[in-house]
C-alpha positions as a Markdown table, in Angstrom:
| # | Residue | x | y | z |
|---|---|---|---|---|
| 1 | Met | 40.3 | 8.1 | -18.8 |
| 2 | Thr | 43.0 | 7.1 | -16.4 |
| 3 | Asp | 43.6 | 3.7 | -14.8 |
| 4 | Leu | 42.3 | 5.2 | -11.6 |
| 5 | Ala | 38.9 | 5.6 | -13.2 |
| 6 | Gln | 38.8 | 1.9 | -14.0 |
| 7 | Pro | 40.0 | 0.1 | -10.9 |
| 8 | Leu | 38.3 | -3.2 | -11.8 |
| 9 | Ser | 39.5 | -3.2 | -15.4 |
| 10 | Gly | 40.2 | -6.8 | -16.5 |
| 11 | Val | 37.7 | -8.3 | -14.0 |
| 12 | Arg | 34.8 | -10.2 | -15.5 |
| 13 | Val | 31.5 | -10.7 | -13.8 |
| 14 | Ala | 29.0 | -13.4 | -14.7 |
| 15 | Asp | 25.7 | -11.8 | -13.6 |
| 16 | Phe | 22.9 | -14.3 | -13.2 |
| 17 | Ser | 20.9 | -11.9 | -10.9 |
| 18 | Arg | 17.7 | -10.1 | -11.6 |
| 19 | Val | 15.3 | -7.5 | -10.3 |
| 20 | Leu | 17.1 | -5.2 | -7.9 |
| 21 | Thr | 19.6 | -6.5 | -5.3 |
| 22 | Gly | 21.9 | -8.4 | -7.6 |
| 23 | Pro | 21.6 | -5.9 | -10.5 |
| 24 | Phe | 22.4 | -3.0 | -8.1 |
| 25 | Ala | 25.5 | -4.8 | -7.0 |
| 26 | Thr | 26.7 | -5.7 | -10.5 |
| 27 | Met | 26.0 | -2.2 | -11.6 |
| 28 | Leu | 28.5 | -1.0 | -9.0 |
| 29 | Leu | 31.1 | -3.5 | -10.1 |
| 30 | Gly | 30.5 | -2.3 | -13.7 |
| 31 | Asp | 30.9 | 1.3 | -12.6 |
| 32 | Leu | 34.3 | 0.3 | -11.1 |
| 33 | Gly | 35.4 | -1.0 | -14.5 |
| 34 | Ala | 34.4 | -4.7 | -14.5 |
| 35 | Asp | 33.1 | -6.3 | -17.6 |
| 36 | Val | 29.6 | -7.3 | -16.4 |
| 37 | Ile | 27.8 | -9.9 | -18.6 |
| 38 | Lys | 24.2 | -9.8 | -17.6 |
| 39 | Val | 22.7 | -13.3 | -18.3 |
| 40 | Glu | 19.0 | -12.9 | -19.0 |
| 41 | Pro | 16.3 | -15.5 | -19.6 |
| 42 | Pro | 14.4 | -15.5 | -22.9 |
| 43 | Gly | 11.8 | -13.1 | -21.4 |
| 44 | Gly | 14.4 | -10.8 | -20.1 |
| 45 | Asp | 14.9 | -9.5 | -16.5 |
| 46 | Asp | 11.5 | -9.1 | -14.8 |
| 47 | Thr | 12.0 | -5.4 | -14.3 |
| 48 | Arg | 12.0 | -4.7 | -18.0 |
| 49 | Gly | 8.2 | -5.0 | -17.7 |
| 50 | Trp | 7.8 | -3.1 | -14.4 |
| 51 | Gly | 6.0 | 0.0 | -15.4 |
| 52 | Pro | 4.7 | 2.5 | -16.2 |
| 53 | Pro | 6.7 | 4.6 | -16.4 |
| 54 | Phe | 8.5 | 3.6 | -19.6 |
| 55 | Gln | 10.9 | 5.6 | -21.7 |
| 56 | Tyr | 10.1 | 5.3 | -25.4 |
| 57 | Gly | 12.5 | 5.7 | -28.4 |
| 58 | His | 12.4 | 8.8 | -30.5 |
| 59 | Gly | 10.1 | 10.5 | -28.1 |
| 60 | Gln | 7.0 | 8.8 | -29.5 |
| 61 | Val | 5.0 | 6.1 | -27.9 |
| 62 | Gly | 5.5 | 2.8 | -29.7 |
| 63 | Glu | 8.5 | 3.9 | -31.8 |
| 64 | Gly | 12.0 | 2.6 | -31.4 |
| 65 | Gly | 11.1 | 0.3 | -28.5 |
| 66 | Arg | 10.7 | 1.1 | -24.8 |
| 67 | Glu | 12.5 | 0.5 | -21.6 |
| 68 | Ser | 11.1 | 0.7 | -18.0 |
| 69 | Ser | 12.6 | 3.4 | -15.9 |
| 70 | Tyr | 13.0 | 0.8 | -13.2 |
| 71 | Phe | 15.4 | -1.4 | -15.3 |
| 72 | Leu | 17.3 | 1.7 | -16.6 |
| 73 | Ser | 18.0 | 2.8 | -13.0 |
| 74 | Val | 20.1 | -0.3 | -12.0 |
| 75 | Asn | 21.7 | -1.7 | -15.2 |
| 76 | Arg | 24.2 | 0.8 | -16.6 |
| 77 | Asn | 27.7 | -0.4 | -17.5 |
| 78 | Lys | 26.7 | -3.9 | -18.4 |
| 79 | Arg | 26.4 | -6.2 | -21.5 |
| 80 | Ser | 23.3 | -8.4 | -22.0 |
| 81 | Ile | 23.1 | -11.9 | -23.3 |
| 82 | Ile | 19.8 | -13.9 | -23.6 |
| 83 | Leu | 20.3 | -17.6 | -22.6 |
| 84 | Asp | 17.8 | -20.3 | -21.9 |
| 85 | Leu | 19.4 | -22.2 | -19.0 |
| 86 | Lys | 16.9 | -25.0 | -19.4 |
| 87 | Ala | 18.3 | -25.8 | -22.8 |
| 88 | Ala | 21.6 | -27.6 | -23.3 |
| 89 | Glu | 23.0 | -25.0 | -25.6 |
| 90 | Gly | 22.1 | -22.1 | -23.3 |
| 91 | Leu | 23.5 | -23.9 | -20.3 |
| 92 | Ala | 26.7 | -24.7 | -22.1 |
| 93 | Ala | 27.2 | -21.0 | -23.1 |
| 94 | Ala | 26.5 | -20.0 | -19.4 |
| 95 | Arg | 29.3 | -22.4 | -18.3 |
| 96 | Arg | 31.7 | -20.9 | -20.8 |
| 97 | Ile | 30.9 | -17.4 | -19.5 |
| 98 | Val | 31.6 | -18.6 | -15.9 |
| 99 | Glu | 34.8 | -20.2 | -17.0 |
| 100 | Gly | 36.1 | -16.9 | -18.2 |
| 101 | Ser | 34.8 | -14.9 | -15.2 |
| 102 | Asp | 36.3 | -13.8 | -11.9 |
| 103 | Ile | 33.0 | -13.4 | -10.1 |
| 104 | Leu | 29.5 | -15.0 | -10.3 |
| 105 | Val | 26.6 | -13.1 | -8.8 |
| 106 | Glu | 23.2 | -14.8 | -8.3 |
| 107 | Asn | 20.0 | -14.2 | -6.3 |
| 108 | Phe | 18.0 | -17.3 | -7.1 |
| 109 | Arg | 16.3 | -19.3 | -4.3 |
| 110 | Pro | 18.7 | -21.7 | -2.7 |
| 111 | Gly | 19.2 | -24.8 | -4.7 |
| 112 | Thr | 18.1 | -23.4 | -8.1 |
| 113 | Leu | 21.6 | -23.1 | -9.7 |
| 114 | Glu | 22.7 | -26.3 | -8.0 |
| 115 | Arg | 20.0 | -28.2 | -10.0 |
| 116 | Leu | 21.6 | -26.7 | -13.2 |
| 117 | Gly | 25.1 | -27.7 | -12.3 |
| 118 | Leu | 26.0 | -24.1 | -11.6 |
| 119 | Gly | 26.1 | -24.3 | -7.8 |
| 120 | Trp | 29.0 | -23.3 | -5.6 |
| 121 | Asp | 30.4 | -26.8 | -4.9 |
| 122 | Ala | 30.5 | -27.9 | -8.5 |
| 123 | Leu | 31.9 | -24.6 | -9.9 |
| 124 | His | 34.5 | -24.2 | -7.1 |
| 125 | Ala | 35.8 | -27.7 | -7.8 |
| 126 | Glu | 36.2 | -26.8 | -11.5 |
| 127 | Phe | 37.1 | -23.2 | -11.2 |
| 128 | Pro | 38.8 | -22.7 | -7.8 |
| 129 | Arg | 39.6 | -19.0 | -8.4 |
| 130 | Leu | 35.9 | -18.1 | -9.0 |
| 131 | Ile | 34.3 | -15.8 | -6.4 |
| 132 | Tyr | 30.7 | -16.9 | -6.0 |
| 133 | Ala | 28.3 | -14.2 | -4.6 |
| 134 | Thr | 24.9 | -15.3 | -3.4 |
| 135 | Ile | 22.0 | -13.0 | -2.3 |
| 136 | Thr | 18.9 | -14.6 | -0.7 |
| 137 | Gly | 15.9 | -13.4 | 1.3 |
| 138 | Phe | 16.8 | -15.2 | 4.5 |
| 139 | Gly | 20.2 | -16.9 | 4.2 |
| 140 | Leu | 21.5 | -20.3 | 3.2 |
| 141 | Thr | 20.5 | -22.0 | 6.5 |
| 142 | Gly | 17.6 | -21.7 | 9.0 |
| 143 | Pro | 13.9 | -22.4 | 8.9 |
| 144 | Tyr | 13.2 | -19.6 | 6.3 |
| 145 | Arg | 16.0 | -20.7 | 3.9 |
| 146 | Asp | 13.6 | -21.6 | 1.1 |
| 147 | Arg | 11.4 | -18.6 | 1.3 |
| 148 | Ala | 11.4 | -16.0 | -1.5 |
| 149 | Gly | 12.8 | -12.6 | -0.5 |
| 150 | Tyr | 11.2 | -9.3 | -1.3 |
| 151 | Asp | 12.1 | -5.9 | 0.0 |
| 152 | Val | 8.8 | -5.1 | 1.7 |
| 153 | Ile | 8.8 | -8.5 | 3.5 |
| 154 | Ala | 12.4 | -7.9 | 4.8 |
| 155 | Gln | 11.6 | -4.4 | 6.0 |
| 156 | Gly | 8.6 | -5.8 | 8.0 |
| 157 | Met | 10.3 | -8.9 | 9.4 |
| 158 | Gly | 13.6 | -7.0 | 10.1 |
| 159 | Gly | 11.8 | -4.5 | 12.4 |
| 160 | Met | 12.3 | -1.4 | 10.2 |
| 161 | Met | 8.6 | -0.8 | 9.5 |
| 162 | Ser | 7.9 | -0.9 | 13.3 |
| 163 | Tyr | 10.1 | 2.2 | 14.0 |
| 164 | Asn | 9.6 | 4.1 | 10.8 |
| 165 | Gly | 6.8 | 6.6 | 10.4 |
| 166 | Asp | 4.9 | 9.0 | 12.5 |
| 167 | Leu | 4.3 | 8.7 | 16.3 |
| 168 | Gly | 1.1 | 6.7 | 16.8 |
| 169 | Gly | 0.8 | 5.9 | 13.1 |
| 170 | Pro | 0.7 | 2.6 | 11.3 |
| 171 | Pro | 3.9 | 0.7 | 10.2 |
| 172 | Leu | 5.5 | 2.4 | 7.3 |
| 173 | Arg | 7.8 | 1.0 | 4.6 |
| 174 | Val | 10.7 | 3.2 | 3.6 |
| 175 | Gly | 9.9 | 4.8 | 0.3 |
| 176 | Val | 12.9 | 3.2 | -1.5 |
| 177 | Ala | 13.7 | -0.5 | -1.5 |
| 178 | Val | 16.4 | -0.1 | 1.2 |
| 179 | Ala | 16.6 | -3.8 | 2.0 |
| 180 | Asp | 17.4 | -4.6 | -1.7 |
| 181 | Val | 19.8 | -1.7 | -2.2 |
| 182 | Phe | 21.7 | -2.1 | 1.1 |
| 183 | Ser | 22.0 | -5.8 | 0.5 |
| 184 | Gly | 23.4 | -5.0 | -2.9 |
| 185 | Ala | 25.9 | -2.6 | -1.4 |
| 186 | Leu | 26.9 | -5.2 | 1.2 |
| 187 | Ile | 27.5 | -8.0 | -1.3 |
| 188 | Thr | 29.6 | -5.6 | -3.4 |
| 189 | Gln | 31.8 | -5.0 | -0.3 |
| 190 | Ala | 32.1 | -8.7 | 0.3 |
| 191 | Ile | 33.0 | -9.3 | -3.4 |
| 192 | Leu | 35.8 | -6.7 | -3.3 |
| 193 | Ala | 37.1 | -8.2 | 0.0 |
| 194 | Ala | 37.1 | -11.6 | -1.6 |
| 195 | Leu | 39.0 | -10.3 | -4.6 |
| 196 | Tyr | 41.7 | -8.9 | -2.3 |
| 197 | Gln | 41.8 | -12.2 | -0.4 |
| 198 | Arg | 42.2 | -14.1 | -3.6 |
| 199 | Glu | 45.3 | -12.0 | -4.4 |
| 200 | Lys | 46.9 | -13.5 | -1.3 |
| 201 | Thr | 45.5 | -17.0 | -1.4 |
| 202 | Gly | 44.9 | -17.7 | -5.1 |
| 203 | Val | 41.6 | -19.2 | -4.2 |
| 204 | Gly | 38.0 | -17.9 | -4.6 |
| 205 | Val | 35.4 | -18.0 | -1.8 |
| 206 | Arg | 31.7 | -18.0 | -1.6 |
| 207 | Val | 30.2 | -14.8 | 0.0 |
| 208 | Asp | 26.5 | -14.4 | 0.8 |
| 209 | Val | 24.2 | -11.8 | 2.3 |
| 210 | Asn | 20.4 | -11.9 | 2.8 |
| 211 | Leu | 17.8 | -9.2 | 2.9 |
| 212 | Leu | 16.6 | -9.9 | 6.5 |
| 213 | Glu | 19.9 | -9.6 | 8.2 |
| 214 | Ser | 20.8 | -6.6 | 6.0 |
| 215 | Val | 17.7 | -4.8 | 7.3 |
| 216 | Ile | 18.6 | -5.7 | 10.9 |
| 217 | Ser | 22.1 | -4.4 | 10.4 |
| 218 | Leu | 20.8 | -1.2 | 8.8 |
| 219 | Gly | 18.8 | -0.6 | 12.0 |
| 220 | Ser | 22.1 | 0.4 | 13.7 |
| 221 | Ser | 21.3 | 2.7 | 16.6 |
| 222 | Gln | 17.6 | 1.5 | 16.8 |
| 223 | Val | 18.8 | -2.1 | 17.1 |
| 224 | Gly | 21.6 | -1.1 | 19.5 |
| 225 | Arg | 19.1 | 0.8 | 21.7 |
| 226 | Tyr | 16.9 | -2.3 | 22.0 |
| 227 | Leu | 19.8 | -4.7 | 22.6 |
| 228 | Ala | 21.2 | -2.4 | 25.3 |
| 229 | Thr | 18.0 | -1.6 | 27.1 |
| 230 | Gly | 15.2 | -4.0 | 26.0 |
| 231 | Glu | 13.2 | -0.9 | 25.0 |
| 232 | Val | 11.3 | -1.5 | 21.7 |
| 233 | Pro | 11.6 | 1.7 | 19.6 |
| 234 | Ala | 8.3 | 3.2 | 18.4 |
| 235 | Pro | 8.0 | 5.5 | 15.3 |
| 236 | Ile | 9.0 | 9.1 | 16.0 |
| 237 | Gly | 8.6 | 10.7 | 12.6 |
| 238 | Asn | 11.5 | 12.8 | 11.3 |
| 239 | Asp | 12.9 | 13.5 | 14.8 |
| 240 | His | 16.0 | 11.9 | 16.3 |
| 241 | Arg | 15.6 | 9.8 | 19.5 |
| 242 | Ser | 18.8 | 11.0 | 21.1 |
| 243 | Ile | 19.4 | 14.5 | 19.6 |
| 244 | Val | 17.1 | 17.6 | 19.8 |
| 245 | Pro | 16.5 | 19.6 | 17.7 |
| 246 | Tyr | 17.4 | 17.3 | 14.8 |
| 247 | Gly | 15.0 | 16.7 | 12.0 |
| 248 | Thr | 12.3 | 18.6 | 10.0 |
| 249 | Val | 11.0 | 21.9 | 11.2 |
| 250 | Arg | 8.1 | 23.9 | 9.7 |
| 251 | Cys | 8.8 | 27.5 | 8.6 |
| 252 | Gly | 6.4 | 30.1 | 7.3 |
| 253 | Asp | 6.3 | 28.6 | 3.8 |
| 254 | Gly | 7.7 | 25.1 | 3.9 |
| 255 | Phe | 10.1 | 22.7 | 5.7 |
| 256 | Val | 13.8 | 22.7 | 6.5 |
| 257 | Asn | 15.9 | 19.9 | 8.0 |
| 258 | Ile | 18.2 | 20.9 | 10.8 |
| 259 | Ala | 21.0 | 19.1 | 12.7 |
| 260 | Val | 21.8 | 20.7 | 16.0 |
| 261 | Gly | 24.2 | 18.0 | 17.1 |
| 262 | Asn | 25.7 | 19.6 | 20.2 |
| 263 | Asp | 25.2 | 22.4 | 22.8 |
| 264 | Ala | 27.4 | 24.9 | 21.0 |
| 265 | Leu | 25.3 | 24.5 | 17.8 |
| 266 | Trp | 22.2 | 25.0 | 19.9 |
| 267 | Arg | 23.4 | 28.3 | 21.2 |
| 268 | Arg | 24.3 | 29.4 | 17.6 |
| 269 | Phe | 20.9 | 28.1 | 16.4 |
| 270 | Cys | 19.1 | 30.2 | 18.9 |
| 271 | Gly | 21.2 | 33.3 | 18.1 |
| 272 | Ala | 20.7 | 33.0 | 14.4 |
| 273 | Leu | 16.9 | 32.8 | 14.7 |
| 274 | Asn | 16.3 | 35.4 | 17.5 |
| 275 | Leu | 15.4 | 32.6 | 19.9 |
| 276 | Thr | 17.2 | 34.4 | 22.8 |
| 277 | Glu | 14.8 | 33.2 | 25.5 |
| 278 | Leu | 15.0 | 29.6 | 24.5 |
| 279 | Gly | 18.8 | 29.8 | 24.3 |
| 280 | Thr | 19.0 | 31.0 | 27.9 |
| 281 | Glu | 16.5 | 28.5 | 29.5 |
| 282 | Ala | 18.3 | 26.1 | 31.8 |
| 283 | Arg | 16.0 | 23.2 | 30.8 |
| 284 | Phe | 17.1 | 23.5 | 27.2 |
| 285 | Ala | 20.8 | 24.2 | 27.8 |
| 286 | Thr | 22.0 | 20.6 | 27.3 |
| 287 | Asn | 21.0 | 18.0 | 24.8 |
| 288 | Glu | 19.8 | 15.7 | 27.6 |
| 289 | Gly | 17.5 | 18.4 | 28.8 |
| 290 | Arg | 16.2 | 19.1 | 25.3 |
| 291 | Val | 15.5 | 15.4 | 24.7 |
| 292 | Glu | 13.6 | 15.3 | 28.1 |
| 293 | His | 11.6 | 18.4 | 27.2 |
| 294 | Arg | 11.2 | 17.7 | 23.5 |
| 295 | Glu | 7.5 | 18.3 | 23.2 |
| 296 | Glu | 7.6 | 21.7 | 25.0 |
| 297 | Leu | 10.5 | 22.8 | 22.8 |
| 298 | Asp | 8.8 | 21.8 | 19.6 |
| 299 | Val | 5.8 | 24.0 | 20.5 |
| 300 | Leu | 8.0 | 27.0 | 21.3 |
| 301 | Met | 10.1 | 26.6 | 18.2 |
| 302 | Leu | 7.2 | 26.1 | 15.9 |
| 303 | Gly | 5.7 | 29.5 | 16.9 |
| 304 | Ala | 9.1 | 31.2 | 16.5 |
| 305 | Leu | 10.0 | 29.7 | 13.1 |
| 306 | Ser | 6.7 | 30.5 | 11.6 |
| 307 | Asp | 7.9 | 34.1 | 11.3 |
| 308 | Phe | 10.6 | 33.1 | 8.8 |
| 309 | Thr | 10.5 | 31.8 | 5.3 |
| 310 | Arg | 12.4 | 28.6 | 4.4 |
| 311 | Gln | 15.1 | 30.5 | 2.6 |
| 312 | Glu | 15.5 | 33.0 | 5.5 |
| 313 | Val | 16.0 | 30.1 | 7.9 |
| 314 | Met | 18.6 | 28.5 | 5.7 |
| 315 | Asp | 20.4 | 31.7 | 5.1 |
| 316 | Arg | 20.6 | 32.6 | 8.8 |
| 317 | Leu | 21.7 | 29.1 | 9.8 |
| 318 | Asp | 24.3 | 28.9 | 7.0 |
| 319 | Val | 25.9 | 32.2 | 8.3 |
| 320 | Ala | 25.9 | 30.8 | 11.9 |
| 321 | Gly | 27.4 | 27.5 | 10.7 |
| 322 | Val | 24.5 | 25.4 | 11.8 |
| 323 | Pro | 23.9 | 22.3 | 9.5 |
| 324 | Cys | 20.6 | 22.7 | 7.6 |
| 325 | Gly | 19.1 | 21.9 | 4.2 |
| 326 | Pro | 15.8 | 22.1 | 2.3 |
| 327 | Val | 13.3 | 19.2 | 1.9 |
| 328 | Asn | 13.6 | 18.9 | -1.9 |
| 329 | Asp | 11.4 | 17.0 | -4.3 |
| 330 | Leu | 13.4 | 15.3 | -7.1 |
| 331 | Ala | 12.8 | 18.1 | -9.6 |
| 332 | Glu | 14.4 | 20.4 | -7.0 |
| 333 | Val | 17.2 | 17.9 | -6.5 |
| 334 | Phe | 18.3 | 17.8 | -10.1 |
| 335 | Ala | 17.8 | 21.6 | -10.5 |
| 336 | Asp | 20.2 | 22.2 | -7.6 |
| 337 | Pro | 23.3 | 23.9 | -8.9 |
| 338 | His | 25.6 | 21.8 | -6.7 |
| 339 | Val | 24.0 | 18.5 | -8.0 |
| 340 | Gln | 24.4 | 19.9 | -11.6 |
| 341 | Ala | 28.0 | 20.9 | -10.9 |
| 342 | Arg | 28.8 | 17.4 | -9.7 |
| 343 | Gly | 27.4 | 15.8 | -12.8 |
| 344 | Val | 25.1 | 13.5 | -11.0 |
| 345 | Ala | 22.8 | 13.1 | -14.0 |
| 346 | Val | 24.5 | 11.7 | -17.1 |
| 347 | Thr | 22.9 | 11.4 | -20.6 |
| 348 | Val | 24.3 | 8.5 | -22.6 |
| 349 | Pro | 23.5 | 7.1 | -26.1 |
| 350 | His | 21.1 | 4.2 | -26.2 |
| 351 | Pro | 20.5 | 1.8 | -29.1 |
| 352 | Thr | 16.7 | 2.1 | -29.2 |
| 353 | Leu | 15.9 | 5.1 | -27.1 |
| 354 | Gly | 18.3 | 7.4 | -28.9 |
| 355 | Glu | 19.6 | 8.5 | -25.5 |
| 356 | Thr | 18.7 | 8.1 | -21.8 |
| 357 | Thr | 19.7 | 9.8 | -18.6 |
| 358 | Val | 21.1 | 7.8 | -15.7 |
| 359 | Thr | 22.8 | 8.7 | -12.4 |
| 360 | Ser | 26.6 | 8.8 | -12.3 |
| 361 | Pro | 28.7 | 6.3 | -10.4 |
| 362 | Pro | 28.9 | 7.6 | -6.8 |
| 363 | Trp | 32.6 | 7.6 | -6.3 |
| 364 | Arg | 35.7 | 9.6 | -7.4 |
| 365 | Phe | 39.1 | 8.0 | -7.8 |
| 366 | Gly | 42.0 | 10.4 | -7.5 |
| 367 | Gly | 39.5 | 13.2 | -7.9 |
| 368 | Glu | 38.3 | 11.7 | -11.2 |
| 369 | Ala | 34.7 | 10.7 | -11.8 |
| 370 | Leu | 34.0 | 7.2 | -13.0 |
| 371 | Pro | 32.4 | 7.1 | -16.4 |
| 372 | Val | 29.1 | 5.6 | -17.6 |
| 373 | Arg | 30.7 | 3.5 | -20.3 |
| 374 | Arg | 27.6 | 1.7 | -21.4 |
| 375 | Ala | 23.9 | 2.6 | -21.3 |
| 376 | Pro | 21.6 | 0.0 | -19.8 |
| 377 | Pro | 21.5 | -2.7 | -22.4 |
| 378 | Thr | 18.5 | -3.8 | -24.5 |
| 379 | Pro | 17.4 | -7.5 | -24.1 |
| 380 | Gly | 20.2 | -9.6 | -25.5 |
| 381 | Gln | 21.9 | -6.6 | -27.1 |
| 382 | His | 25.3 | -8.2 | -26.8 |
| 383 | Thr | 24.4 | -11.9 | -27.4 |
| 384 | Ala | 26.2 | -12.3 | -30.7 |
| 385 | Glu | 29.2 | -10.3 | -29.5 |
| 386 | Ile | 29.6 | -12.4 | -26.3 |
| 387 | Leu | 29.0 | -15.8 | -28.1 |
| 388 | Ala | 31.7 | -14.8 | -30.6 |
| 389 | Glu | 34.1 | -14.0 | -27.8 |
| 390 | Leu | 33.3 | -17.4 | -26.2 |
| 391 | Ala | 34.0 | -19.1 | -29.6 |
| 392 | Gly | 37.3 | -17.1 | -29.8 |
| 393 | Thr | 36.4 | -15.4 | -33.0 |
| 394 | Ser | 36.6 | -11.8 | -31.7 |
| 395 | Asp | 38.7 | -9.8 | -29.4 |
| 396 | Asp | 37.4 | -9.2 | -25.8 |
| 397 | Thr | 35.8 | -5.7 | -25.6 |
């Protein structure tokens, strides 16, 4: 393992977050080489109980303990310590962890850590180099400041559910917690920028993101369309509002996603699939015309594509250089030879499960994959180890 594969080696993170947004962010920091100390309450992170499904040790129900797949998905490359912050001893240990840390990450409701003496103002005065990262549902100011934040609430309030789904259908939540995950990615970016800034100033800063504004930001072109025109976007299924054809098309035996992003690709698309007449029609010659005549084109394409299997469509479009891909379920994703060649699924030893499989960190540094150094921890797995480090009786590991 080279230094490139551990760019945050030597950086310590005091992780007071739980559930998804904060744990996703601290997992990314751990992937980058930081020593992430996950501070859990006596009952553990809530997501340890979010199941089924659970993974059981030794392959048998009830043997060797169990872990929820939800927890396992966002907690690799961390150490766990159990602390009761309502008890003087637990709070004192938490302060010692913070004292030795570069970054604190938390996603409590505003005011919670302040009441424990672990708020930004108190800690910044005592540890001026500390970077303090806060994730909330709605921000640190405003009428909704004290509301609890959950992904589905943010997706609804941020407009995303209004333009997601099928034309004429009900509001639809995106099938993964995008508000949580995107907020976690955004706070990670802010933390890394704050680390860089600290190198120049010597002083840490508080950074914060919230789920609502993250969802609004994620709306990108949908939000831009509204701000530019006042037009409220409606659901349009898998199609694209400004590019045609772009999205999911039905073949004789399944579905393929296509991305015909310009007029040259359109001509190649038609040539590859024997759509000569469509390719020569003036009303479809430009993207603007195809958007205007979207419904007519969909009907004509559907009839033509029904003559081909999914694989035939992809083979023909690949040869023509037209971007395309199958609509895979997750079994197909992880059976894909490219996904396997990239090592996206990594099996690691686990203290109670024997082993578990997690996804790999999503970056390469200098062409080198970042390692999964630690399996997601069991509750308090490293409590004794970390307390010994705090007492100065063992080397930092």
